[in-house]
C-alpha positions as CSV (number, residue, x, y, z in Angstrom):
1,X,10.5,18.2,15.0
2,X,13.9,19.0,13.4
3,X,15.2,22.5,13.9
4,X,14.8,24.9,10.9
5,X,18.1,25.3,9.0
6,X,19.7,28.7,9.3
7,X,19.5,30.8,6.1
8,X,22.7,31.4,4.1
9,X,24.1,34.8,4.8
10,X,23.6,37.4,2.0
11,X,27.3,38.0,1.7
12,X,27.9,34.2,1.1
13,X,25.1,34.0,-1.4
14,X,26.6,37.0,-3.2
15,X,30.0,35.4,-3.3
16,X,28.6,32.1,-4.7
17,X,26.5,34.1,-7.3
18,X,29.7,35.9,-8.4
19,X,31.4,32.6,-9.0
20,X,28.4,31.4,-11.0
21,X,28.2,34.5,-13.1
22,X,31.8,34.3,-14.0
23,X,31.7,30.6,-14.9
24,X,31.7,29.8,-18.6
25,X,29.5,26.9,-19.5
26,X,31.1,24.9,-22.3
27,X,30.9,21.6,-24.1
28,X,33.9,19.4,-24.3
29,X,35.2,19.3,-27.9
30,X,36.2,15.7,-27.5
31,X,36.8,13.0,-24.8
32,X,38.7,14.6,-21.9
33,X,41.8,12.7,-20.6
34,X,40.2,13.3,-17.1
35,X,37.2,11.3,-18.1
36,X,38.6,8.7,-20.5
37,X,38.8,6.1,-17.7
38,X,35.0,6.4,-17.2
39,X,33.7,2.8,-17.0
40,X,30.6,3.5,-19.2
41,X,31.2,3.8,-23.0
42,X,27.7,5.1,-23.4
43,X,28.3,8.0,-21.0
44,X,31.4,9.0,-22.9
45,X,29.5,8.8,-26.2
46,X,26.7,11.0,-24.9
47,X,29.2,13.6,-23.6
48,X,31.0,13.6,-27.0
49,X,27.7,14.0,-28.8
50,X,26.5,16.8,-26.5
51,X,23.4,14.8,-25.7
52,X,22.8,16.6,-22.4
53,X,23.0,20.2,-21.4
54,X,26.3,21.3,-19.8
55,X,26.3,20.6,-16.0
56,X,25.1,23.5,-13.9
57,X,27.8,24.0,-11.2
58,X,26.8,26.0,-8.1
59,X,29.0,28.6,-6.6
60,X,30.3,26.5,-3.7
61,X,31.6,23.8,-6.1
62,X,33.2,26.4,-8.3
63,X,35.0,27.7,-5.2
64,X,36.2,24.2,-4.5
65,X,37.6,24.0,-8.1
66,X,39.5,27.3,-7.5
67,X,40.9,25.9,-4.3
68,X,42.1,22.9,-6.2
69,X,43.9,25.2,-8.6
70,X,45.6,26.9,-5.7
71,X,46.7,23.5,-4.3
72,X,48.4,22.8,-7.7
73,X,50.5,26.0,-7.2
74,X,51.4,24.9,-3.7
75,X,52.4,21.4,-4.8
76,X,54.6,22.7,-7.6
77,X,56.3,25.0,-5.0
78,X,56.7,22.0,-2.7
79,X,58.7,20.1,-5.4
80,X,60.8,23.2,-6.3
81,X,61.6,23.6,-2.6
82,X,63.3,20.2,-2.5
83,X,65.3,20.9,-5.7
84,X,62.9,19.4,-8.3
85,X,62.7,21.2,-11.6
86,X,59.1,21.6,-12.8
87,X,58.0,22.8,-16.2
88,X,55.4,22.4,-19.0
89,X,52.3,23.1,-16.9
90,X,49.2,23.1,-19.1
91,X,51.0,21.5,-22.1
92,X,48.3,20.2,-24.4
93,X,47.4,16.6,-25.0
94,X,45.9,15.8,-28.4
95,X,45.3,12.2,-29.5
96,X,42.9,10.2,-31.7
97,X,42.6,13.0,-34.4
98,X,42.4,15.6,-31.7
99,X,39.3,14.1,-30.1
100,X,41.1,12.9,-27.0
101,X,42.1,16.2,-25.3
102,X,43.5,17.6,-22.1
103,X,46.4,19.3,-20.4
104,X,49.0,18.1,-18.1
105,X,49.9,19.5,-14.7
106,X,53.5,19.6,-15.5
107,X,56.7,17.6,-16.1
108,X,59.6,17.2,-13.6
109,X,63.1,16.0,-13.2
110,X,64.9,15.5,-10.0
111,X,62.3,13.4,-8.2
112,X,64.3,12.0,-5.2
113,X,63.4,8.3,-6.0
114,X,64.7,8.7,-9.5
115,X,66.4,12.0,-10.0
116,X,67.5,11.4,-13.6
117,X,64.1,10.3,-14.9
118,X,61.7,12.8,-16.4
119,X,58.3,12.4,-14.9
120,X,54.8,13.5,-15.9
121,X,53.2,15.3,-12.9
122,X,49.6,14.9,-11.8
123,X,48.5,17.0,-8.8
124,X,45.3,16.3,-6.9
125,X,43.8,17.4,-3.6
126,X,41.4,15.1,-1.7
127,X,39.2,15.1,1.3
128,X,40.2,12.9,4.2
129,X,38.1,9.9,3.2
130,X,39.4,9.9,-0.3
131,X,42.9,10.4,0.8
132,X,42.9,7.4,3.1
133,X,41.4,5.3,0.3
134,X,44.3,6.3,-2.0
135,X,46.8,5.4,0.6
136,X,45.2,2.1,1.2
137,X,44.6,1.0,-2.4
138,X,46.8,3.1,-4.5
139,X,45.9,5.3,-7.5
140,X,44.8,2.5,-9.9
141,X,42.2,1.0,-7.7
142,X,41.1,4.0,-5.6
143,X,41.0,6.5,-8.4
144,X,40.7,4.8,-11.8
145,X,40.0,8.2,-13.6
146,X,43.2,9.6,-12.2
147,X,45.1,6.5,-13.2
148,X,43.8,6.8,-16.8
149,X,44.7,10.5,-16.9
150,X,48.2,9.7,-15.8
151,X,48.6,6.9,-18.3
152,X,47.3,8.8,-21.3
153,X,49.5,11.8,-20.3
154,X,52.6,9.6,-20.2
155,X,51.6,8.1,-23.6
156,X,51.1,11.6,-25.1
157,X,54.5,12.9,-24.0
158,X,56.5,9.7,-24.4
159,X,57.3,9.4,-20.7
160,X,57.7,6.2,-18.7
161,X,56.9,7.5,-15.2
162,X,54.4,9.8,-13.6
163,X,54.5,11.4,-10.2
164,X,51.0,11.2,-8.8
165,X,51.0,13.7,-5.9
166,X,48.0,14.1,-3.6
167,X,47.3,16.5,-0.7
168,X,44.8,15.9,2.0
169,X,42.7,19.1,2.2
170,X,41.7,18.3,5.8
171,X,45.1,18.1,7.4
172,X,47.7,18.9,4.7
173,X,49.1,15.4,4.7
174,X,50.9,14.4,1.5
175,X,51.0,11.3,-0.6
176,X,53.1,10.5,-3.7
177,X,53.1,7.4,-6.0
178,X,55.3,6.8,-9.0
179,X,53.3,5.2,-11.7
180,X,54.8,3.2,-14.5
181,X,53.7,3.6,-18.1
182,X,51.4,0.8,-19.2
183,X,51.5,0.7,-23.0
184,X,48.8,-2.0,-23.4
185,X,46.4,-0.1,-21.1
186,X,46.9,3.1,-23.1
187,X,46.4,1.4,-26.5
188,X,43.2,-0.2,-25.3
189,X,41.9,3.0,-23.9
190,X,42.7,5.0,-27.1
191,X,41.2,2.2,-29.3
192,X,38.1,2.4,-27.2
193,X,38.0,6.2,-27.5
194,X,38.3,5.9,-31.3
195,X,35.4,3.5,-31.5
196,X,33.3,5.8,-29.4
197,X,34.2,8.9,-31.4
198,X,33.4,7.3,-34.8
199,X,30.3,5.4,-33.8
200,X,26.9,6.7,-35.0
201,X,25.1,4.5,-32.4
202,X,25.2,4.8,-28.7
203,X,27.2,1.9,-27.1
204,X,25.4,-0.5,-24.7
205,X,24.4,0.8,-21.3
206,X,26.6,-0.2,-18.3
207,X,23.3,-1.3,-16.7
208,X,19.7,-1.5,-17.8
209,X,18.7,-0.6,-14.2
210,X,18.4,3.2,-13.8
211,X,18.9,2.8,-10.1
212,X,22.3,1.1,-10.6
213,X,24.9,3.1,-8.7
214,X,26.9,4.0,-11.9
215,X,23.7,5.4,-13.5
216,X,22.0,7.1,-10.6
217,X,24.2,10.1,-10.6
218,X,25.2,10.2,-14.3
219,X,24.3,13.5,-15.9
220,X,23.0,11.6,-18.9
221,X,20.5,9.6,-17.0
222,X,17.5,11.5,-18.4
223,X,18.5,10.8,-22.0
224,X,19.8,7.3,-21.4
225,X,17.1,5.8,-19.2
226,X,14.2,8.2,-19.1
227,X,13.4,8.8,-22.7
228,X,14.2,12.5,-22.8
229,X,15.2,13.8,-26.2
230,X,18.8,15.0,-26.6
231,X,19.8,18.6,-27.3
232,X,19.5,19.7,-30.9
233,X,23.1,20.3,-32.1
234,X,25.0,19.2,-35.1
235,X,26.6,16.4,-33.0
236,X,23.1,14.8,-32.5
237,X,22.4,15.0,-36.3
238,X,22.8,12.1,-38.7
239,X,24.2,14.5,-41.3
240,X,27.3,15.4,-39.3
241,X,30.4,13.3,-38.7
242,X,33.8,13.6,-37.0
243,X,36.7,13.6,-39.4
244,X,39.9,11.7,-39.3
245,X,43.3,13.2,-39.8
246,X,42.7,16.7,-38.3
247,X,42.4,18.3,-34.9
248,X,38.9,17.7,-33.7
249,X,37.3,18.5,-37.1
250,X,33.6,17.9,-37.9
251,X,31.8,18.1,-41.3
252,X,28.3,18.1,-42.6
253,X,27.4,15.6,-45.4
254,X,24.1,17.4,-46.1
255,X,25.8,20.7,-47.1
256,X,29.3,19.3,-47.9
257,X,31.1,21.7,-45.6
258,X,33.2,21.8,-42.5
259,X,31.5,22.7,-39.2
260,X,32.9,25.2,-36.8
261,X,32.1,25.0,-33.1
262,X,29.5,27.7,-33.1
263,X,27.8,26.1,-36.1
264,X,27.8,22.7,-34.3
265,X,26.1,24.2,-31.3
266,X,23.5,26.1,-33.3
267,X,22.5,23.3,-35.7
268,X,20.3,24.1,-38.7
269,X,16.7,23.5,-40.0
270,X,17.9,20.3,-41.8
271,X,18.7,18.7,-38.5
272,X,17.7,15.0,-38.2
273,X,18.4,13.1,-35.0
274,X,20.7,10.1,-35.0
275,X,18.1,7.3,-34.7
276,X,19.9,5.9,-31.6
277,X,19.1,9.1,-29.8
278,X,15.4,8.9,-30.3
279,X,13.4,7.1,-27.6
280,X,11.3,5.1,-30.0
281,X,11.2,2.7,-33.0
282,X,12.0,3.9,-36.5
283,X,9.1,3.0,-38.7
284,X,9.5,5.0,-41.9
285,X,11.8,7.4,-43.7
286,X,11.3,9.7,-46.7
287,X,14.6,10.6,-48.5
288,X,12.9,13.2,-50.7
289,X,11.1,15.0,-47.9
290,X,14.1,14.4,-45.6
291,X,11.9,13.1,-42.7
292,X,12.1,10.1,-40.5
293,X,9.1,8.7,-38.7
294,X,9.2,7.1,-35.3
295,X,6.8,5.4,-32.9
296,X,7.7,6.7,-29.5
297,X,7.6,4.8,-26.3
298,X,4.3,6.6,-25.5
299,X,2.8,5.1,-28.7
300,X,2.7,8.5,-30.4
301,X,3.8,8.8,-34.0
302,X,6.5,11.5,-34.4
303,X,8.0,12.8,-37.7
304,X,11.5,14.1,-37.3
305,X,12.2,16.8,-39.9
306,X,8.6,17.8,-40.6
307,X,8.1,21.6,-41.1
308,X,5.3,21.6,-38.5
309,X,7.2,19.3,-36.2
310,X,6.4,19.1,-32.6
311,X,9.1,18.3,-30.1
312,X,9.2,14.6,-29.3
313,X,8.2,13.7,-25.8
C-alpha cells in the first residue's frame, strides 16, 4: 500500500489562494505572438473566438509565472553588467489589423558578438530538461513557439537580429543564441494569422484522434473533439465580425454597430452560433424568425435562437 500523501500546510494553501484571488482571468483580444507558432490552426481559431473558458491557473503555477518575471529583471541586469544597453521593455506589437498582439522583452545594443547591431531581446527561464534540449537542438527546433515569438518581434520592430537568452532555473546556467530575421517565415505566419482571424469556419483539426498528443492537453479539446458547445459571446455569433483597418475592432452586422470588449463578452439575445461551432448538422434556417435548426450528434433536434431555447447538449 502506498503511503498517504502529506497534506499541504495551511500557510502554503493560503499563499496559493492569495495568488489565485489576485489573478485576473482574461481573454486574449487577438492571436498572441507567444502562441502564433502553435502548430494547430484550429486551436488558434478557437482561442481567437473565445470558444472555451479562460484557463483556470492554480496558485503554484501563478507563482512560477512571477518567478519568470523576476528572472527577466535579473537577465536585463546581467546584460547591463557587461555594458549592454537595454531599453523598450514591454513595447507593444500590433500586426494584422491589431489582431496579432504582444509585447517584447526589450531591445539592446552592445551585444559582444555584434556590438553595433540593435537586437530584439527575448528572455526565458527553463527547467533543466528543457534547458538541455535548447542547448542540444537550438531555439527553432526545441522551442518553436519561442522562435516564432522572436521572429514576429523582429518583424514588428524592423530588426534583423534577436538575442534569445535562457536561464536554467535549476543551476543558474545561461544560454544565448543570436537568431537571424527570416522574412519568409514571418510573412507566412502573418498570412496564416490573417486567414484564421477572418475565417467564419474553424480550420481543420491537426488530428481526428482526440488521444493524439497535440490534442490530449489542448484546452479546446472539449469543444473540438467532444461536442461541447462553445461559450456564448459575440465572437461565437454569426452576426459579429472582425474588422480590417483598425486596432482589433469588431462589429455587429445585426445591429450595425461597433462592439466593445465588454459587449463582446456579454453577447445579446440575438446571438446565433457560428454553424461550425455547433456539434451537429444544420438542417433548416428561418430568416424571419432568426432561428437555425440543427440535428445534433445525439440525434436531438435543436433550434438555435428560439425564445424557449434549451442549451444544446
